[in-house]
C-alpha positions in Angstrom: -108.6 -27.6 205.0 -108.8 -31.0 203.3 -110.3 -29.3 200.2 -107.5 -26.8 200.0 -104.9 -29.6 199.9 -106.9 -31.3 197.1 -107.1 -28.0 195.2 -103.3 -27.6 195.5 -102.6 -31.1 194.4 -105.1 -30.8 191.5 -103.4 -27.6 190.4 -99.9 -29.2 190.4 -101.1 -32.3 188.6 -103.0 -30.3 186.0 -100.1 -27.9 185.4 -97.6 -30.8 185.2 -99.8 -32.7 182.8 -100.4 -29.8 180.5 -96.7 -28.9 180.7 -95.8 -32.4 179.5 -98.0 -31.9 176.5 -96.7 -28.4 175.9 -93.2 -29.6 176.0 -94.0 -32.4 173.6 -96.0 -30.4 171.1 -94.6 -26.9 171.4 -91.1 -27.5 172.8 -90.0 -30.3 170.5 -89.9 -32.8 173.3 -90.1 -36.6 172.9 -93.4 -38.2 172.3 -93.0 -40.3 175.5 -93.8 -37.1 177.5 -97.5 -37.8 176.8 -97.4 -40.7 179.2 -96.7 -38.8 182.4 -99.0 -36.1 181.0 -101.9 -38.5 180.8 -101.2 -39.9 184.3 -100.8 -36.4 185.8 -104.1 -35.2 184.2 -105.9 -38.3 185.5 -104.7 -37.6 189.0 -105.8 -34.0 188.6 -109.4 -35.2 187.8 -109.3 -37.6 190.7 -108.2 -34.8 193.1 -111.1 -32.5 192.0 -113.6 -35.3 192.8 -112.4 -35.2 196.4 -113.4 -31.6 197.0 -116.0 -31.3 199.8 -118.8 -29.5 198.0 -122.2 -30.6 196.9 -121.9 -29.2 193.4 -119.1 -29.8 190.9 -119.5 -26.4 189.3 -118.7 -24.7 192.7 -115.6 -26.8 193.1 -114.4 -25.9 189.6 -115.1 -22.2 190.1 -113.2 -22.1 193.4 -110.4 -24.2 191.8 -109.8 -21.5 189.2 -108.2 -19.1 191.7 -106.0 -21.8 193.1 -104.9 -22.8 189.6 -104.0 -19.2 188.7 -101.8 -18.8 191.8 -100.2 -22.2 191.2 -99.5 -21.4 187.6 -97.5 -18.4 188.6 -95.6 -20.4 191.1 -94.8 -23.0 188.4 -93.7 -20.1 186.1 -91.2 -19.0 188.7 -90.1 -22.4 190.0 -89.9 -24.4 186.7 -89.4 -21.8 184.0 -87.4 -19.3 186.2 -89.6 -16.3 185.2 -90.7 -14.0 188.0 -94.3 -12.9 187.8 -94.8 -9.1 187.6 -96.8 -7.1 190.1 -99.9 -7.2 187.9 -99.8 -11.0 187.7 -99.4 -11.2 191.5 -102.2 -8.7 192.1 -104.5 -10.7 189.7 -103.6 -13.9 191.4 -104.4 -12.5 194.9 -107.8 -11.2 193.6 -108.6 -14.6 192.1 -107.5 -16.5 195.2 -109.7 -14.2 197.3 -112.6 -14.8 195.0 -112.0 -18.6 195.1 -112.0 -18.4 198.9 -115.4 -16.6 198.9 -116.8 -19.3 196.6 -115.5 -22.1 198.6 -115.9 -20.9 202.1 -119.0 -18.7 201.8 -121.9 -19.7 204.1 -124.5 -22.0 202.4 -128.0 -22.6 203.6 
């Protein structure tokens, strides 16, 4: 359960950090947006190091599904764009795959 919370926090920090840079570079925002972006991306990396797994690659692979679902929630919550049924289905499939990677029995 602790790993899931760190995955969710990592996703929020990564999306927020990347959104800061996106807003600055693509949205014509102020240059100062890079400061919270850098902080947020640093917190993202810190969260991923807290995942309870012996291998970083496994943590990153499992994180992918959580990131996809979180991105669609960000799209809805921050940008006001509702994901379509294919985005939702894809997110469910990826989240299930992430669960298999993270929770599958290991010798």
